[in-house]
VOPAGU-2260 file (C-alpha; in pm, 1 decimal, decimal comma):
REM VOPAGU-2260
SITE   aa  ch    i         X         Y         Z
SITE  MET   A    0    -153,4     147,2    2200,9
SITE  LEU   A    1    -462,1     317,8    2062,7
SITE  ASP   A    2    -644,7     568,8    2281,9
SITE  PHE   A    3    -995,3     482,5    2160,2
SITE  ASN   A    4   -1232,1     188,8    2145,6
SITE  PHE   A    5   -1338,8      34,7    1819,1
SITE  SER   A    6   -1686,9     163,7    1739,6
SITE  VAL   A    7   -1907,0     269,1    1449,7
SITE  GLN   A    8   -1843,9     633,2    1544,8
SITE  VAL   A    9   -1465,7     587,8    1527,4
SITE  MET   A   10   -1501,0     413,3    1192,5
SITE  GLN   A   11   -1711,0     698,8    1052,8
SITE  GLU   A   12   -1464,3     960,9    1176,4
SITE  LEU   A   13   -1171,2     779,5    1013,1
SITE  LYS   A   14   -1368,0     730,2     693,3
SITE  GLU   A   15   -1460,1    1098,8     674,2
SITE  GLU   A   16   -1098,6    1199,0     740,9
SITE  ILE   A   17    -984,3     995,6     441,2
SITE  GLU   A   18   -1273,2    1112,0     223,0
SITE  ASN   A   19   -1170,4    1471,8     298,3
SITE  TYR   A   20    -801,0    1411,0     234,7
SITE  ARG   A   21    -634,7    1648,6     -12,2
SITE  PRO   A   22    -267,5    1654,0    -122,8
SITE  LEU   A   23     -70,8    1972,5     -60,2
SITE  GLU   A   24    -251,8    2258,2    -231,0
SITE  GLN   A   25      70,6    2434,8    -335,2
SITE  LEU   A   26     170,3    2144,3    -557,4
SITE  LYS   A   27    -155,0    2139,3    -757,3
SITE  LEU   A   28    -153,7    1760,3    -729,0
SITE  ARG   A   29    -495,8    1596,5    -753,7
SITE  GLN   A   30    -403,6    1253,3    -615,7
SITE  THR   A   31    -119,6    1098,6    -420,8
SITE  LYS   A   32       7,1     752,7    -516,2
SITE  ALA   A   33      97,7     463,7    -288,9
SITE  LEU   A   34     264,6     151,5    -427,1
SITE  LEU   A   35     164,5    -185,7    -281,0
SITE  ILE   A   36     434,6    -452,1    -309,3
SITE  GLY   A   37     474,1    -790,8    -147,3
SITE  GLN   A   38     518,0   -1162,0    -195,2
SITE  ILE   A   39     264,1   -1370,3    -381,8
SITE  GLY   A   40     -43,1   -1432,2    -168,4
SITE  ALA   A   41      50,6   -1174,5      96,8
SITE  GLY   A   42    -267,1    -978,1      26,6
SITE  LYS   A   43    -172,7    -659,8    -158,6
SITE  SER   A   44    -457,3    -681,6    -411,4
SITE  SER   A   45    -688,9    -784,2    -127,2
SITE  PHE   A   46    -585,4    -472,4      65,0
SITE  PHE   A   47    -699,9    -255,1    -223,9
SITE  ASN   A   48   -1024,9    -453,9    -242,1
SITE  THR   A   49   -1077,0    -402,0     131,8
SITE  VAL   A   50   -1022,6     -25,0     109,5
SITE  ASN   A   51   -1246,9     -14,0    -195,3
SITE  SER   A   52   -1516,7    -212,1     -13,0
SITE  ILE   A   53   -1528,2      33,9     276,6
SITE  PHE   A   54   -1598,5     331,0      49,5
SITE  ARG   A   55   -1830,9     142,2    -184,5
SITE  GLY   A   56   -2036,9      20,9     109,8
SITE  TYR   A   57   -2019,3    -349,8      29,9
SITE  VAL   A   58   -1751,6    -618,6     -17,4
SITE  THR   A   59   -1592,6    -585,8    -360,6
SITE  SER   A   60   -1331,2    -778,0    -558,4
SITE  GLN   A   61   -1227,6    -532,7    -827,4
SITE  ALA   A   62    -860,8    -638,0    -817,6
SITE  CYS   A   63    -788,7   -1003,3    -894,3
SITE  SER   A   64    -678,9   -1179,9    -575,0
SITE  GLY   A   65    -628,1   -1533,2    -447,0
SITE  THR   A   66    -351,1   -1791,8    -430,7
SITE  ALA   A   67    -137,3   -1937,0    -710,5
SITE  ASP   A   68     216,9   -2056,0    -781,6
SITE  HIS   A   69     293,1   -1728,7    -957,8
SITE  SER   A   70     153,5   -1378,4    -920,5
SITE  LEU   A   71    -212,6   -1334,5   -1012,1
SITE  THR   A   72    -138,2    -966,4   -1068,0
SITE  THR   A   73      52,1    -926,0   -1393,5
SITE  GLN   A   74     -35,3    -566,5   -1481,7
SITE  PHE   A   75      57,6    -236,7   -1322,3
SITE  ARG   A   76    -266,2     -75,6   -1207,8
SITE  ALA   A   77    -313,5     261,2   -1039,4
SITE  TYR   A   78    -653,6     192,8    -886,1
SITE  GLN   A   79    -901,4     464,1    -802,3
SITE  VAL   A   80   -1103,1     437,7    -480,5
SITE  ARG   A   81   -1449,4     587,2    -522,2
SITE  ASN   A   82   -1700,2     715,7    -274,8
SITE  GLY   A   83   -2001,8     488,7    -311,3
SITE  PRO   A   84   -2292,5     737,2    -298,0
SITE  SER   A   85   -2129,7     998,1    -524,4
SITE  ASP   A   86   -1902,1     766,8    -728,7
SITE  LYS   A   87   -1642,9    1044,1    -693,9
SITE  PRO   A   88   -1277,0     931,8    -690,9
SITE  LEU   A   89   -1093,8    1001,0    -366,6
SITE  ASN   A   90    -769,2    1196,0    -375,6
SITE  PHE   A   91    -530,1     902,3    -377,0
SITE  ARG   A   92    -454,9     594,5    -583,3
SITE  LEU   A   93    -339,0     252,4    -469,5
SITE  CYS   A   94     -95,5     106,8    -719,4
SITE  ASP   A   95     -80,0    -268,8    -761,0
SITE  SER   A   96     196,0    -458,5    -936,1
SITE  ARG   A   97     333,1    -807,0    -989,3
SITE  GLY   A   98     403,7   -1001,5    -669,8
SITE  LEU   A   99     758,9   -1049,4    -549,4
SITE  GLU   A  100     923,6   -1384,1    -626,9
SITE  GLU   A  101    1277,2   -1505,4    -568,2
SITE  GLY   A  102    1348,3   -1620,4    -922,7
SITE  GLN   A  103    1130,7   -1377,7   -1116,1
SITE  GLY   A  104     878,7   -1100,7   -1059,6
SITE  ILE   A  105     979,6    -738,0   -1028,9
SITE  GLU   A  106    1354,1    -676,7   -1027,8
SITE  THR   A  107    1550,8    -371,6    -915,4
SITE  LYS   A  108    1547,4    -187,7   -1250,0
SITE  GLU   A  109    1170,9    -222,7   -1287,7
SITE  MET   A  110    1119,7    -116,9    -927,3
SITE  CYS   A  111    1313,7     203,4    -994,0
SITE  TYR   A  112    1099,4     268,3   -1301,5
SITE  LEU   A  113     787,2     218,7   -1086,2
SITE  LEU   A  114     908,4     454,7    -814,8
SITE  ASP   A  115    1002,5     725,8   -1063,8
SITE  GLY   A  116     672,9     705,8   -1255,8
SITE  HIS   A  117     796,4     563,1   -1586,5
SITE  VAL   A  118     558,2     262,8   -1593,2
SITE  PRO   A  119     240,0     314,6   -1798,3
SITE  GLU   A  120    -103,5     212,6   -1670,2
SITE  LYS   A  121    -188,1    -151,3   -1750,0
SITE  TYR   A  122     171,5    -235,4   -1843,9
SITE  VAL   A  123     203,6    -616,1   -1835,7
SITE  PHE   A  124     512,0    -738,9   -1647,5
SITE  ASN   A  125     691,0   -1011,3   -1840,1
SITE  PRO   A  126     993,0   -1180,0   -1675,1
SITE  SER   A  127    1139,2   -1267,0   -2016,5
SITE  VAL   A  128    1095,7    -916,3   -2162,0
SITE  PRO   A  129    1207,9    -649,5   -1910,4
SITE  LEU   A  130    1073,2    -295,7   -1921,2
SITE  THR   A  131    1302,3     -51,5   -2105,3
SITE  PRO   A  132    1272,5     309,4   -2228,4
SITE  ASP   A  133    1185,4     162,6   -2569,9
SITE  THR   A  134     878,7     -20,4   -2433,0
SITE  PRO   A  135     556,0     121,2   -2586,0
SITE  GLY   A  136     394,2     367,0   -2346,3
SITE  PHE   A  137     709,4     413,3   -2134,7
SITE  ILE   A  138     676,3     752,8   -1963,7
SITE  LYS   A  139    1007,2     917,4   -2048,6
SITE  ALA   A  140     957,6    1243,5   -1858,5
SITE  PRO   A  141     742,1    1157,5   -1554,8
SITE  LYS   A  142     591,1    1434,1   -1347,1
SITE  LEU   A  143     516,7    1441,3    -975,1
SITE  LYS   A  144     170,7    1294,5   -1040,6
SITE  ASP   A  145     331,7     987,2   -1202,2
SITE  GLN   A  146     574,4     914,3    -917,3
SITE  MET   A  147     518,5     706,1    -604,2
SITE  HIS   A  148     481,1     911,2    -286,6
SITE  CYS   A  149     472,1     619,6     -40,9
SITE  VAL   A  150     542,0     245,3     -54,4
SITE  ALA   A  151     351,4     -17,7     145,1
SITE  PHE   A  152     522,2    -353,7     185,5
SITE  VAL   A  153     251,2    -615,1     232,0
SITE  VAL   A  154     369,2    -897,9     459,3
SITE  ASP   A  155     176,8   -1212,5     554,1
SITE  ALA   A  156     196,9   -1243,0     934,6
SITE  SER   A  157     163,9   -1620,4     913,6
SITE  THR   A  158     475,9   -1658,9     697,8
SITE  VAL   A  159     706,9   -1404,8     862,4
SITE  ASP   A  160     919,3   -1675,9    1021,5
SITE  VAL   A  161     978,8   -1854,1     691,5
SITE  MET   A  162    1062,6   -1555,0     473,0
SITE  SER   A  163    1379,8   -1652,2     288,0
SITE  ASP   A  164    1706,0   -1462,0     311,4
SITE  LYS   A  165    1689,8   -1406,9     -66,6
SITE  MET   A  166    1348,9   -1240,1     -41,9
SITE  LEU   A  167    1461,4   -1024,1     247,5
SITE  GLU   A  168    1769,6    -923,4      50,1
SITE  LYS   A  169    1550,2    -827,3    -245,8
SITE  ILE   A  170    1328,2    -611,3     -22,9
SITE  ARG   A  171    1631,2    -438,8     128,7
SITE  LYS   A  172    1768,4    -362,8    -217,9
SITE  PHE   A  173    1438,3    -202,5    -306,7
SITE  GLN   A  174    1448,2      -4,8      18,1
SITE  THR   A  175    1789,1     135,2     -72,6
SITE  HIS   A  176    1640,6     291,6    -386,0
SITE  MET   A  177    1332,8     414,2    -198,0
SITE  ASN   A  178    1548,4     576,8      67,1
SITE  GLN   A  179    1764,6     741,9    -200,7
SITE  ARG   A  180    1445,8     901,4    -334,8
SITE  GLY   A  181    1313,6     993,4       9,8
SITE  ILE   A  182    1003,4     775,2     -33,0
SITE  PRO   A  183     846,4     678,2     302,7
SITE  GLN   A  184     762,5     311,9     366,0
SITE  VAL   A  185     512,2     124,7     578,0
SITE  VAL   A  186     445,4    -244,0     632,0
SITE  LEU   A  187      91,3    -379,7     613,3
SITE  LEU   A  188      96,0    -690,3     832,3
SITE  THR   A  189    -185,5    -902,1     687,3
SITE  LYS   A  190    -361,0   -1225,8     790,8
SITE  ILE   A  191    -323,1   -1145,1    1160,4
SITE  ASP   A  192    -620,9   -1370,2    1235,5
SITE  LYS   A  193    -411,7   -1666,5    1114,8
SITE  VAL   A  194    -153,8   -1617,4    1392,2
SITE  CYS   A  195    -386,4   -1532,0    1678,6
SITE  GLU   A  196    -702,2   -1732,0    1742,9
SITE  PRO   A  197    -891,0   -1461,9    1942,8
SITE  LEU   A  198    -875,4   -1234,4    1637,2
SITE  GLN   A  199   -1075,3   -1487,2    1436,0
SITE  ARG   A  200   -1366,9   -1385,0    1656,4
SITE  ASP   A  201   -1287,8   -1016,9    1707,6
SITE  VAL   A  202   -1014,4    -822,7    1525,1
SITE  GLY   A  203   -1099,6    -529,5    1749,7
SITE  LEU   A  204    -858,8    -691,0    1998,0
SITE  THR   A  205    -563,8    -648,5    1759,6
SITE  TYR   A  206    -381,7    -376,1    1951,7
SITE  PHE   A  207    -432,8    -552,1    2284,4
SITE  VAL   A  208    -295,7    -898,1    2192,6
SITE  PRO   A  209      72,3    -959,9    2282,4
SITE  ALA   A  210     118,2   -1204,2    1992,9
SITE  ILE   A  211      45,2    -930,5    1737,4
SITE  GLN   A  212     278,3    -685,6    1907,8
SITE  GLU   A  213     550,7    -952,2    1895,4
SITE  HIS   A  214     494,3    -992,0    1520,7
SITE  VAL   A  215     507,2    -613,7    1477,3
SITE  ASP   A  216     841,0    -603,3    1666,2
SITE  ARG   A  217     984,0    -887,6    1460,2
SITE  VAL   A  218     883,0    -740,8    1124,1
SITE  ALA   A  219    1004,5    -393,9    1220,2
SITE  MET   A  220    1345,9    -542,1    1295,8
SITE  MET   A  221    1351,1    -753,0     976,7
SITE  ILE   A  222    1251,9    -470,3     743,8
SITE  GLY   A  223    1443,0    -202,5     931,2
SITE  LEU   A  224    1152,7      34,6     998,6
SITE  PRO   A  225    1017,5     187,4    1321,0
SITE  ARG   A  226     740,5     -11,2    1493,7
SITE  SER   A  227     494,2     269,4    1416,8
SITE  HIS   A  228     543,9     193,7    1046,8
SITE  VAL   A  229     424,4    -167,3    1085,3
SITE  ILE   A  230      44,1    -172,0    1074,3
SITE  PRO   A  231    -160,7    -487,4    1140,7
SITE  VAL   A  232    -460,3    -531,6     910,7
SITE  LYS   A  233    -719,8    -794,3     822,6
SITE  ASN   A  234    -833,7    -804,4     459,7
SITE  TYR   A  235   -1175,3    -919,5     349,6
SITE  GLU   A  236   -1139,2   -1277,4     225,5
SITE  SER   A  237   -1436,5   -1503,2     301,9
SITE  GLU   A  238   -1664,7   -1232,2     438,0
SITE  GLN   A  239   -1974,2   -1127,1     244,2
SITE  ASP   A  240   -2061,5    -828,4     462,9
SITE  LEU   A  241   -1860,3    -537,1     597,1
SITE  ASP   A  242   -1728,3    -551,5     953,0
SITE  THR   A  243   -1670,6    -236,4    1160,2
SITE  ASN   A  244   -1350,9    -361,9    1324,8
SITE  VAL   A  245   -1197,3    -480,6     995,8
SITE  ASN   A  246   -1280,3    -139,6     849,9
SITE  ILE   A  247   -1116,0      46,8    1137,8
SITE  LEU   A  248    -788,1    -145,7    1103,2
SITE  THR   A  249    -785,4     -75,3     727,5
SITE  LEU   A  250    -869,5     293,5     770,7
SITE  LEU   A  251    -594,4     335,7    1031,0
SITE  ALA   A  252    -348,4     188,8     781,8
SITE  MET   A  253    -477,5     407,7     499,5
SITE  ARG   A  254    -455,2     720,0     714,8
SITE  GLN   A  255     -91,8     642,5     796,9
SITE  ILE   A  256     -10,4     583,7     428,8
SITE  LEU   A  257    -158,6     921,5     335,3
SITE  ARG   A  258      23,4    1100,0     616,3
SITE  PHE   A  259     354,0     952,5     501,4
SITE  ALA   A  260     275,8    1045,5     140,2
SITE  ASP   A  261     227,9    1402,3     260,7
SITE  ASP   A  262     568,6    1385,1     430,1
SITE  PHE   A  263     720,4    1305,8      89,3
SITE  LEU   A  264     530,2    1596,0     -67,2
SITE  TYR   A  265     640,8    1839,0     203,7
SITE  ASN   A  266    1002,5    1743,8     134,8
SITE  TYR   A  267     941,2    1783,6    -238,8
SITE  LEU   A  268     789,7    2126,3    -174,4
SITE  ASP   A  269    1085,8    2233,9      39,3
SITE  ASP   A  270    1321,9    2147,0    -247,2
SITE  LEU   A  271    1122,4    2334,6    -509,6
SITE  ASP   A  272    1223,0    2671,5    -646,1
SITE  PRO   A  273     935,4    2908,9    -549,5
SITE  GLU   A  274     939,2    3050,0    -901,3
SITE  ILE   A  275     828,5    2720,7   -1056,2
SITE  LEU   A  276     554,9    2633,8    -805,3
SITE  ASN   A  277     289,3    2775,0   -1034,3
SITE  THR   A  278     384,2    2533,2   -1311,2
SITE  THR   A  279     406,9    2215,0   -1102,8
SITE  ASP   A  280     170,9    1932,7   -1209,5
C-alpha cells in the first residue's frame, strides 16, 4: 500500500527524482539499460511511449504500437527518453525488441545475446535467419554499457488467465538465463483498466482496489517474483492529453526499474578488481 495520495505534487517529485537519476559514479556509466519484453499486444512499446510522453510534456507515439497477428516491433531499439524543455537525454534507455510468440519471436539464444549486449542498434529480428556472431554489426566484445541491467516483463492484466503453458515455459527459460547473470526482473502489469471498471474513471484507485491486488498476487506466483516486483500501470492508448494519475503509476514503475538496475550495478561493482575501475566503460 502506498503512503501518499495521488497528486500533482507527488507526480512532480517522482518526475524530478527520475530526471536527476545517475548510474553509479564509480563505473563511469552514462546510462543504464532496461529491456522490455512481453507478448504481442501486451504494451511494451506503449510503455516506452508513456514514459516518453511524461518527459516530453504531451502524448507521443515514437515507438510503433498497436495490435496485429505478429509483432509490430521487429527491430531492437535502445530508446532515449528526453527532457522536453532541454531535449537532454535522461540517464537510462528503454530497450524494445520483438514481441514474444509461441512459434516464433525471440528464442533463448537471441535473448542471451540481448542480455549480454551483443545485439546492435536497429538489428531486425528475422525468425528464419537467427542472430549469430557472423551477423553484420554483432557486438563481439560488449562492455557494461551494452549489457542489460534490468528486465521488465510486460504482461497484459486482461489475458493473465489465458496465458499458455508454452508461453510461461518460454518466460521461465529466459528467467533462468537472467538469474544466472544476476539481472533483476520486474513485471509491468498493463491494461489494468480492462479488468477493473472503477479504474476506467480513475486509475488513482489502483492500489486500493482488491481486484488489482489479486492480479498482482496471481502474476507474482506465475512468474516467480516477489509481489513488490509486480507493478500495475496504465499506458496511454486513446488519450490525447496527459493524466496525472497515469503519470504517477508510470513513474513509480520507472523508479523501481532504475533502483533494480542500480542493484545490478552494485553487484557488478563489488565483483570488480579495484585496479581496473578507472578503465571501466
